[in-house]
MIFI-461456 format. One line per field, with one value per residue: residue number from 1; x, y, z of N, C-alpha, C, O, CB in turn. Coordinates in steps of 0.001 Angstrom, whole numbers, plus 500000, padded with zeros to 6 digits. Glycine has a CB too. Layout:
<rs>
guvo: NUM:...
nxx: X:...
nyy: Y:...
nzz: Z:...
caxx: X:...
cayy: Y:...
cazz: Z:...
cxx: X:...
cyy: Y:...
czz: Z:...
oxx: X:...
oyy: Y:...
ozz: Z:...
cbxx: X:...
cbyy: Y:...
cbzz: Z:...
</rs>
This chain:
<rs>
guvo: 1:2:3:4:5:6:7:8:9:10:11:12:13:14:15:16:17:18:19:20:21:22:23:24:25:26:27:28:29:30:31:32:33:34:35:36:37:38:39:40:41:42:43:44:45:46:47:48:49:50:51:52:53:54:55:56:57:58:59:60:61:62:63:64:65:66:67:68:69:70:71:72:73:74:75:76:77:78:79:80:81:82:83:84:85:86:87:88:89:90:91:92:93:94:95:96:97
nxx: 238912:240290:243656:245005:246861:249102:249424:251974:252323:254613:255315:257666:260065:261611:260941:258111:256802:255370:254622:253793:252864:252919:250839:252711:254946:256422:257792:255807:255383:256798:256716:258025:258249:259723:259429:258078:258522:256233:255327:253401:250898:251418:254059:254940:256687:255755:254836:254062:251087:248910:250173:251263:248885:247726:249685:249533:246891:246968:248979:247826:245644:247035:248330:246117:245333:247243:247131:244729:243896:244085:244772:245948:248783:250018:252862:254574:256656:256629:256811:254587:250988:248061:244906:241352:238601:235244:232042:230437:232181:233824:237045:239635:241573:241764:238996:237974:235541
nyy: 737102:737772:737607:736016:736218:733860:732109:730656:728455:727332:725072:724218:722364:724170:726738:728698:729767:732209:733067:735377:735364:736851:736451:736225:735257:736896:737736:739032:739408:738348:736431:735319:733042:731946:728636:727525:724993:722855:721118:718316:716908:714255:714057:714360:716246:718902:721032:724480:724837:726557:729027:729270:729341:731797:733646:733102:733855:736670:737248:736242:737989:740398:739835:739526:742131:743120:741776:740149:736912:733753:731145:728879:727284:724611:723438:720990:719217:716887:717724:718722:718626:719640:720200:720246:721618:721026:722748:720977:719727:717684:716428:716506:715995:718925:719454:716940:716623
nzz: 113103:116227:117176:120005:123083:124717:127779:129732:132266:134503:136807:138999:141005:142500:141570:140499:137449:135347:132126:129582:126254:123062:120085:118059:119225:120942:124060:126523:129245:132355:135213:138304:140995:143961:145174:148179:150661:152257:155198:155807:158040:157941:157505:154938:152589:150681:147872:148378:147814:148312:148574:145994:144565:145450:144558:141804:141168:141395:139484:137110:136811:136411:133975:132308:132062:130414:127939:125793:126611:125119:125564:128054:129047:130800:132577:134358:134899:136427:139031:140215:140362:138665:139859:139710:141409:141593:141827:143139:144763:143823:142952:140565:137516:135376:133200:133421:134690
caxx: 239137:241408:244671:245123:248119:249118:250118:252617:252550:255617:255473:258798:260399:262151:260336:256921:256979:254256:255039:252741:253448:252075:250603:253896:256048:257151:257561:255164:255462:257354:256634:258702:258043:260389:258480:258343:258137:255377:255321:252046:250830:251930:255491:255233:257078:255187:254858:253114:250045:248108:251002:251313:247552:247585:250574:249022:245672:247385:249739:246883:244916:247948:248535:244867:245276:248246:246699:243634:244494:243282:245191:246844:249520:250685:253998:254906:257873:256487:256969:253289:249818:246986:243603:240216:237534:233963:231119:229906:233224:234643:238400:240279:242271:240890:238297:237508:234145
cayy: 736618:738434:736725:736183:735825:732587:732070:729397:728291:726300:724817:723333:722062:725345:727988:728744:730848:732492:733942:735790:735427:737377:735459:736135:734690:737897:737687:740260:739522:737166:736464:734179:732924:730794:727738:727121:723627:722743:719791:717912:716190:712893:714149:714556:717612:719216:722427:725387:725029:727754:730175:729340:729762:733233:734342:732911:734656:738042:737309:736063:739251:741377:739472:739779:743568:743403:741231:739185:735578:732736:729800:728711:726036:724299:722528:720716:718399:715876:718305:719098:718261:720626:719576:721160:721278:721492:723299:719834:719222:716639:716876:715703:716786:719859:718922:715579:716659
cazz: 114442:116892:117736:121457:123705:125433:129058:130058:133704:134732:138238:139229:142397:143187:141092:139649:136481:134453:131039:128652:124914:121987:119024:117204:119996:121714:125499:126969:130703:133016:136673:138916:142439:144592:145830:149559:151001:153436:155782:156171:159310:157721:157297:153520:152225:149383:147444:149014:146793:148613:148228:144534:144123:145692:143623:140452:140992:141126:138227:136000:136659:135809:132566:131578:131785:129385:126644:125814:126662:124456:125975:129196:128890:132068:132541:135758:134978:137468:140363:140774:139568:138721:140066:139644:142353:141076:142817:143887:145641:143210:142625:139538:136502:134658:132051:133696:135190
cxx: 240389:242382:244831:246479:247973:249908:250743:252913:253470:255816:256579:259047:260849:261485:259009:257098:255719:254765:253858:253394:252449:251830:251811:255139:256887:256787:257014:255318:256034:257282:257267:258477:258842:259339:258961:257957:257245:255401:253895:252076:251293:253437:255904:255594:256571:255350:253803:252028:249205:248887:251093:249976:247347:248433:250006:247778:246021:248088:248824:246096:245768:248141:247288:244697:246269:247762:245508:244240:243551:243634:246073:247459:250252:251764:254383:256112:257804:256606:255634:252184:248774:245671:242529:239166:236238:233124:230524:230948:234050:235994:238992:240993:241299:240263:237733:236037:233291
cyy: 737280:737403:737043:735694:734462:732753:730694:729411:727100:726163:723790:723120:723305:726657:727724:729948:730982:733457:734181:736037:735979:736282:735266:735658:735677:737760:739035:740505:738234:737385:735189:734214:731737:729942:727379:725653:723684:721300:719468:717179:714737:712888:714325:716013:717887:720677:723221:725745:726269:729025:730375:729836:731268:734063:734289:733761:736105:738191:737136:737344:740321:741102:739745:741263:743976:742961:740301:737791:734559:731321:729895:727324:725770:723247:722267:719804:717329:716417:718608:718608:719351:719878:720647:720686:721876:722082:722191:719206:718094:717223:715936:716590:717736:719187:717526:715551:717555
czz: 115016:117439:119216:121944:124373:126724:129226:131557:133896:136239:138408:140705:143155:142781:140396:138741:135640:133396:130109:127301:123920:120953:118107:117954:120775:123187:125956:128475:131260:134514:137217:140417:142958:145321:147223:149709:152239:153911:156207:157506:159171:157474:155845:153274:150816:149030:148201:147999:147055:148291:146724:143997:144300:144745:142211:140194:140668:139795:137011:135748:135997:134324:131728:131273:130685:128008:126843:125678:126033:124868:127206:129069:130201:131863:133990:135932:136068:138874:141018:139857:139719:138839:140087:140645:141828:142197:143686:144798:145083:142815:141583:138542:135793:133430:132273:134088:134350
oxx: 241425:241977:244795:247142:246861:250925:250122:253652:253140:256415:256438:258320:260506:261465:258805:257494:255089:255275:253034:254348:251273:252545:251917:256241:257974:255608:257673:255376:255796:257738:257073:258508:258671:258467:260109:257139:257486:255486:253255:253143:251534:254025:257094:254876:256923:255925:252776:252052:248824:248316:251012:249937:246849:247968:249993:247631:245432:247833:249017:245903:245296:248118:247392:243994:246143:247952:245310:245000:242368:242892:246835:246750:251022:251605:254509:256558:258843:256513:255555:252430:248625:245360:242779:238874:236140:233453:230150:230646:234912:236078:238869:241018:240129:240932:237074:235354:232100
oyy: 737336:736440:738205:734877:733971:733445:729681:730263:725983:727032:722634:723640:723475:727601:726674:731022:729990:734530:733294:736808:735615:735280:734234:735650:735324:737677:740062:741649:737155:738409:734108:735277:730625:730478:726978:725144:724473:720373:720264:716870:714065:711829:714427:716914:717179:721458:722679:726821:726964:729993:731501:730655:731937:735061:735295:734326:736699:739142:737802:737740:741061:742024:740150:741622:745051:743673:739743:737522:734505:730387:730846:726320:726612:722303:723207:719633:716912:715650:718736:718223:719922:719021:721801:719492:723089:721936:722432:718261:717572:718377:714716:717810:717394:718441:716984:714557:717704
ozz: 114354:118089:119620:121305:124570:126761:128903:132051:133496:136873:138008:141551:144325:143571:139787:139194:135273:133716:129884:127192:123936:120945:117443:117406:121232:123530:125799:128926:130719:135023:136663:141036:142459:146004:147416:148942:153153:153105:156894:158035:160174:157256:155550:153708:149872:149788:148610:147402:146113:147788:146232:143079:143395:144193:141501:139110:139765:139056:135994:134598:135134:133508:130570:130329:130099:127023:127922:124748:126369:124565:127382:128993:130663:131089:134774:137067:136579:139832:142240:138713:140799:138012:140438:140723:141639:143374:144833:145527:145789:142394:141698:138704:135622:132714:131386:133844:134621
cbxx: 239266:240906:246025:243996:248571:249728:249153:253925:251200:256968:254132:260040:261487:263621:261290:255576:258214:253020:256238:251980:253926:252732:249403:254175:256921:256840:258868:253700:254067:258825:255150:260218:256530:261511:258273:257557:259396:253917:256307:251419:249408:251211:256139:254029:258638:253736:254629:253831:249140:247679:252389:251665:246474:247956:251987:248705:244793:248282:250836:245919:244434:249305:248924:243663:245563:249569:247863:242591:244825:243426:245938:246085:250520:249665:255209:253728:259073:257498:257793:253191:249246:246993:243581:239624:237854:233208:229997:229375:232629:233929:239301:239262:242960:241682:239209:238346:234091
cbyy: 735083:739348:736874:735428:736883:731457:732394:729179:728097:726644:724320:723886:721002:725441:728715:728836:730593:733082:733334:737073:734045:738622:735873:737480:733957:739330:737328:740220:739823:736889:736608:734184:732763:731270:726468:728018:722719:723207:719695:717017:716229:712242:712946:714135:717811:718844:722537:726672:723810:727761:730011:727960:728996:733557:733725:731440:734594:738526:736230:734899:739745:741359:737993:739270:744360:742709:740476:739470:735181:732866:729074:728890:726101:723812:723121:720105:719289:714820:719569:720631:716879:721559:718755:721234:721801:720347:724088:718788:718783:716023:716928:714821:715859:721116:718906:714950:717127
cbzz: 114453:118021:116984:122183:124731:124554:130236:129210:134486:134007:138890:138574:142456:142928:140137:140498:135579:135227:130264:129163:124466:121323:118192:116576:119101:121201:126266:126609:131327:132560:137159:138588:142782:145592:145000:150579:151246:153127:156986:155071:159854:156536:157840:152640:152313:149350:145924:149547:146731:150096:148808:143927:144897:147120:143653:140215:142260:142218:138215:136292:138010:136527:132451:132384:133067:129722:125945:124669:128117:122986:124829:130579:127674:133112:131706:136443:135226:137273:140284:140974:140000:137466:141375:138192:143802:140389:142123:142930:146884:141973:143901:138827:135475:134230:130885:134801:136638
</rs>
């Protein structure tokens, strides 16, 4: 069985970070993005989820060209939540549907 790299996605209040690690723990790639704040029509200030999504899509593709990825580990420290939208339009935590 081929050992695969791991990606760690860390979404924080001020920065989003994506790091790619070899099976032996060597840092292969690191990407960082300052998080913008967006104001909703209800006055809630939140993270720029669409901006993070666009940045992440490009960074994931770049990392996949560097190494074969076997795991993605997400960390959010309470600053954000990751939700999954199914083809049927249901939204919830990944793996729930």
